[in-house]
N, C-alpha and C positions, 0 to 999 in steps of 0.2 A: 628354899621350899614352899611348895604352894599351902597355905593353911586356911585360905579362907575362899569362898566363891559366892559373889552375892548377885542375883539377878533380879530385875525388875521389868515387868511387863514386855518381856520377849516371846513370840510365838505364842505356846499355850501357858506360858509360866506366867502368873500374875505377881509372885515375890516366892523367892527362895533364897535360904541363907544355908550355904553347905560349908561343915567345917572339916577340914582333911587330916588325917592323922599320917605319921611316918609309916614304911611300908607299902604294903599292898593294897589298895583300896577298889573293890571291882562295885559297878554298877549296874543293877540287873532290874527288871520287870517285865511287864505286859508289851507286847508288841502294840506300838502305835502310841505307847504312853508319852513320847517325848525324850528316848534316851540320848539321840542326837544332837538335840538343842544344847546339851551341856557342853558338849565336844566344841559346837559351833557358838554356845557363848565365850567359852575359851579363847578361842581363834579369835573373835571379834576383839575382846579386850587385847589380844596380842597384835591386832595391825589388819586383820583380814578385811578384804571387800564386802561390802553388805548393801543391801536396800533396803526403803522405807517398810518392805513388804514384811518383814522380820518383827515389826513392832506388833504388840496385842493389838487385836480388833477393839476399837474404841478408845485406845488412849493416844495420846500424842507425842509420848517419847518411850524408848526403852535405855535401860541402864544396867551394864555389867561391870563387875568390880572384883579384879584379883587382889589376894593380899598375899606377899612372900615374905619370909624371912630370909635374911642375908648372912652370909659367911664374910671373913674376912677379904678374899679375893674378889667375890663379887661389888663389895663396899668401895674397892680402890677401883674397880672397872667404872663404878657409876661417878667417882669422883671426876675421872678423866672425862667423862662425858657431862659434867657440869650440872651432876644430879643431886640434890640434897636430901637427906633423910634424916629421920629421928628413931630412935629406939630398934635399929635395925630392921627396919621395915621396909617394904617397897609397897605403893598401893598405886596399882594401874586401873583408871577408871575410865571407862568409853560411854560417852551418851549420843543417843542415836534419834534425831527426829526426823520430820518428812521431808525438811531442807537441810540438814546438815549434820557432822556427826563431829564429835569433841573428843579430843584424847587428853588425859591428862597422868602426869607421874606423881605421885605426893604433894597434888592439887596444883600444879605447876603443867601448864597448856604446852603438849610438843606436838610435832608434826608426825604423820604416820611413819617416816621414814626414820625419826628417832627413834621412835617406839619400837618399830622392828629391829633398832641395832642394839638397845637396850635388854629387849626380850631374847633374842636369840640364844643366849647365853643361860636361858632361866629353864627353857623349857623346850621339848621336843614332843610334836604330837605325831604318831606313827599310823600311818592308813590312809594319808593324804600325805599329797605331794609337798605341800607347805612345809615349813619348819623341819625340815630333815637334815639335820647335821650330817647324818653319816651319808647321806645321799650324795653331797658336793664332793665333786671330784678333787677338790682342791684339798677337801680334808681326809682322803684314802693314805695319802703320804703321812700327814700327821699321825693317823691311827695306826699305820704300820711302825712309825720309828716309835709310838709310844709302847710297843710289842718288844724292842730291839733291847738289848742290854746296854748297860750303863758306858759300856767303851764306845757305842755310838755318837753318845751325847758329848764325849770328850772330843770325838775327831771333829765332830761339827762345829764345837766351839772354838776351835782351832781355825777349823776353814772361815768361820764368821767373820774372824779377827784377820784373818790373812785377806779376805775377799773385801773387808772394809779398807785394809791399807793399800791394796791393788787399784781398789776406787780413787781414793786420794792420789796417789801417784800417777794414775790415768791423768786425772783432772789438773793436774799440776803441768805436767806436758803439755796438755792439751791448751791448756789456759798461755802457755807461752809461744807455741808455734807460729802465731799471726803476729809477723814482725810490725805490722803499723800499729796493731792495738797494744804490742810489747812496749813501743817506743812511747805511746801516747800513756800508758800506763806508768811508764818510768816517771814521765815529766810531771805528773800527778803529783806521784809518791815524793818525789824530790822537793815539790812545793808545800804539800802538805808537811813533810819532816819539818823542812826549814821554818813554816810558819809555827808548828808547835815548839820546836826549839827554842826560836825567836821570841815568843811569849815567855819562855820559862817561868811557867806559872808555879808557885810556893803553896804548901799547905795552908789553907784556911788563910790566905793572901786576900781573896774577895772580901770574908767577912771582916777582916781587919779593915780593910779600904773602905767597906762599906761605911764603918763608923767616924773615921775622918773625913769621907764625903758629907756624912748628915751633918757635924759639924760644922766643916766648912760650907756647905751651903746656907747654914742659919747666919755664919759671920758675913758671907758675901753677901746675902739680902739686906743685912743692918749697913754695911760698907756703902752699899749701892744707894740705898735711899737718904742715910745722912748727906753724901756726897754731893746727890741731887740736891737736898735741903741748902745746904751750905751756897753751893752756884747758885741758887736762884734767892739768898738772902743777901749774897756780895754784889747781885744784880738790882737789888731794888736802892732806888736813888732817893732816901727819903730826905736826905738833907736840902735838896732843891727845893722838895716842898715845904720844909721849914722855913727857909729862907723868902719863900713866896707868901707863905701865912702871916710871917714876922711883919711884913711891909705892909698888909692889906689892916692887920692887928692895930698898927700905930693910927690908923683913921677910925678904928670901931674898939672900942675896949671890951666890948661884950664877945670879940673873937678870942681874948685872951684864954679863957677855955681850951678851944680848939689848938691852939699853939702849946699850951701845958701837954697837954693828951699826947701830940705829934713828939714833942720832947721827950717823954716818958715810952713812947715806943720805938725811939731811935734807941734809949738805953736796952730796952728789953732785947730789941734785934741783936744789937752791939753784945751784950752778955751772952744771949744764944748762940751766937757766932763764935765766941769765944768758947763757951763749953764742947760746942759740936767739934770744933777744929781739935781740941785736947784730947776728947774722945776717940776720934779718927786716928789721932798719933800714938796713942795707946794700945788701939786696937791691932791685935795681932791676926792680921789677915795676910797671906801669901798668897796673891793672885796666880802666879805661875805653876806653884807646887799644887794649888786647887784645882786648875786647868790639867795639869801633870796625874793627879789621883784620876780625875775624870775620864782622860786618855787611856790608862792602865784599867780600869773598870771596863771601858770598852773592849779593850783588847781580850781581856779575860772571858768576860761575857760570849763573845764571838768565837772564842775556841769553845769554850763549854757548850755553845749551842750547837756547833760544827760537829763536834766529834762526841764529848759526853761532858755530863754535868758533873760525873766523879772524878775528882783529881786522880787516883788508883788507877781508874780506867782508861784515862789519858794515857799514864804511862806505859799499859800494859800496850795499848794501841799503837804507841809511838814504836815499841820493840818490834811488833807484828809487822809496821810498813818499813822498818829498818830492816828487818828479815827478808821481806818479801822483794824489796829493792835490791838488795843483794844478790838474792835467785835470780831475777830477771836481768842484772847487769852481768851476771856469769852465766848467763842460760846456757850457753852453748857446752860450758864444762860441766853444770851440774845436770843437764838433762842425759847425759852418756849413765852417769850414776844412776841416775830414776829409772831409766830403761834397763840398766843391769840389776837394778832392784826388782823391777818388775818381771822380769822374766823368770827370776829365782824365784819370787812370790808365786806365778803361773804355775812353774813346776809344783810347786811344795801344794797348791789347790788342787791339782790335777791327780794327784797320788791320793789327797784326801778324799776327794771325790771318789776315786774307784776303790778306795777302803771301804767307805759309805755304802756304795753300790753294791758292793759285794757281803756286807752284812745283811744288808736289806732283802738282796736273794736268797741268801741263806735262810732268813727268817722268815719269809714270803712263803718259802716250801710249807714251813711248820703252820704258819698261821691260816694259811689256805685250806689243809688239812682238818684243822681244828674246826674252820667256819662250815666245811662240807661236813663233818661229822656232826654238828649242831644242827645243822640244815637237815640231816638224815632223821635224827630225832625227831625232828617236827614233820616228818611225812613227806620230806622233798625225797621223793624215790626217783633215783637217777639222775639226782641233780648233780651239776660239775660247777664248780668256784675255782678261780684261778686270778692270781695278781699280775698284771700286763705293765712289762718297764718299757719304755722308750726314752729316748734318750733327748734331752733338751738341746736347741740349737745354740744357746747361751747358759754357762754356767750362773746358777745363784746360790743363795747363802745356804740353802739346802742342797746343795750338790747339781748333778746333772741329770737326775732321775725325775721322770714324770711316771707317776704308779697310777694305775685304775683299777678298780676292783671288778671283774667279769662273773655273770653268771648263767648259766641254762638251766632251768626248772624241769626240762622235759627232753627225755632221750630223743636225739636227732636233732635237736634244736641247735642251732650257733650261739657261741658266748656272746652275749652282751653287757654293756654297761649297768651297774646298779640301777644307776637311774632310771633307765628305761622300762624297769618293771613296771606294769600299767595294774595289775588287779590289787585293789586296797587290802583284800585280806591275806593274798600271799606276799605282798609286801611288807605286811605288819609282822608277819611270820619269821622274812628274811631280816627284818629289822629287829625282831627279839633274838634271833640268831646271831648276829653281830651284836647285840649290847649285851649277851651272856658272853662271850668271848672276851669283849673290850669292859665289861663290868666295873673295873677297877681303873680304867685309864679313860673315862669317860667323864669331865668335869660338869656335864649338864647335870643338876639334880633331880628334877621332876620330867618324868617320863610317862606320857599318855597315849596306849594302844587302844586305836578305834578299829573296829572289823576284825580283831585277833582270832575271833574263833570261827571265820568265815569258811565253809567246805570243810571242817575236821570235825572228828567224834573220837569217840573209845580212847585207844590209848595214846592218840597225837594229843587230845586234848590234856589227858593228864600229865604229858610232858610238858606241855605250854603253861598249865597251871605251877608247874615246879619250877621251869626257866623262871616265869614272871615272879614266882617266892624268892628265888635265887637272887634276881636282880634288885629286889627289894630291899636286901640286908645292905647294898649301898645307895641305893638312890630310892627317892619316892616315885610309887609306879600308881597310875592310875589306868583301870581300862573297863569297857563296856563287854557285858559278856552274857549270854544266854545258855551257857554251858553249866552243871554243875561242878564238873570236873576242875573248873577256872575260879568258878565263885567261893568253891568250897576252900581255896588256900588264902582267901583273903584275912587282912588284918581289921578291914574295915569294908562292912556291907551296907551300900545304899540301895534304896529300894525305890522305882521310879513307878509313880502310878499315875491314872488319868481319871478326874470325877467330873460331875455334873450337876448342875442345879436346875437344868430344864432351858435355862438362856444362855448360860454359857460353859465351856469347857475350860477345866485348868489342869496342869501336870504338878503334882506334887513330888517330894523326895524326902524319904525317911531314911535317918541312921536307924540301922536293925541291932538289936542286942542280940544274944546268944539264942535263946529261942528264937527270934525272928529270922536269924541266919538260917534255923533248922528247919525252918516253916517255908525261908525261901528256896533253899535246896529241895527240899522236897516237893516244891511247885514245879521247878527247873526240871525235876525226874519226869513227875509225873502228872502236870498240870495242876490244875484247880480243885481236883480230888483226891485231898489229902488223907488216904488212909493211914492207920496204923503200921502198916508193913511199910508205905513210903515214907513215914517220917522215922521209922527205927532205921531205914537204909541210910537216909539222910543223917540222921544222929552217929552212926557208924562211918559215915562218909567224913565228917567234921571230926570227929577224934582220931581218924586215920590221918586225916589231913596236918592234925596238930603235930603229930610225930614225926611227920617229915618235915616240918617247916627247921 
């Protein structure tokens, strides 16, 4: 439900903050005060095209913001569209400047396409061809089905199940028809099944081998370093150096210290080699085992990278591949069974489609009659309304019916699709008739009727007011009207006026209390001359309207 509308620097509105209630809200006011800018502002927030001319003169940018409360169904829809929200609120903001416009939903920038996708289920604006869910030919079938008995949904559920199964069977048959591709897939499956089975991965095996590998890696490094050291020390020829120095030391006593140090070095090297050799002899290092661990880890990682990192999924995948391989190898035999099943499913689907079509056609007669009665109530004299059925070339989950709502608003005129109706006021009243019939079946919470009172007066206006009030029991309804018969039925009245300080003009929106509502009804009846007689009539109209709600 729409709970707040905030406008800044759009057209004649400098700043407006409007708080809506449940039920019927009627906006009325003086001619030229800017009533249409409210609908235009909402349209802007919903993603309508715009230009910089809508920005208030002298300002650099205009802003419009809508705040909706969300029910569980709409919250689930938003989750599928990756929209985050808090406190069950959806805040839509659109900022327009001379160079660009920016759309945000709950402070996240979104494209116009995504904005429209999100808002299509939140609000319907009638009187303009944008945002008209009922005008969509695709929705005609949905609306008709919503009017049908529960039995239809049971048959549709069975139809959908059989349709999905038939689609799978036909896909399997098609996949096996190309012999070259079938043989190629058999070769691939043979290889992959053999590869997975040969790997024979055990649960937690990779983790356990990782530990062995880390330990072995450390031991391997120690072994390599000490082995290299031992080899280097063994290659050192310190003995020949000692012999040479010993010979010259006999010629000069001062070289005895050099000879002594060399003897000490020889002892240290011998001791180091002895200790290193013993350490390596005691080191638990099996190079072959270490290499085997590395090779096994490579195999496991290859399988997991290629198929799945999850052990259980690899097992499931193996079963699927074995099942697919069996099917492809025994294709000739199995395809006969599949084709037999397909024929049975096709027969069942056609029977369900026929039953569904019969139910729809029976209900369509009653539905068309009800819609026609509602239209006649709204002063469409000589109106004709029919629900046309044509057959699809291809059956779908919804059956083989294509449904279209047709209307003729004047005697002698041919029936035409609903979406071709051009007049804004006429269109609003047609939508009102449809909304009255489908009040409990329409999931869109907020309905806006623009130009609803164009070309009507008297009893027709009273009927329009009553129907708007009726719909507002299950939906939030907003409408612009200059007729007292409609304004009097409102649960919330908003008055739109225009003021000027000599330099600039501004549109103002005020929420009316009960006394203000009576005065506004009186103004709509008799103009600005509010005599006691007119005020009395207005009071009586308000009292009488309250009794009819």
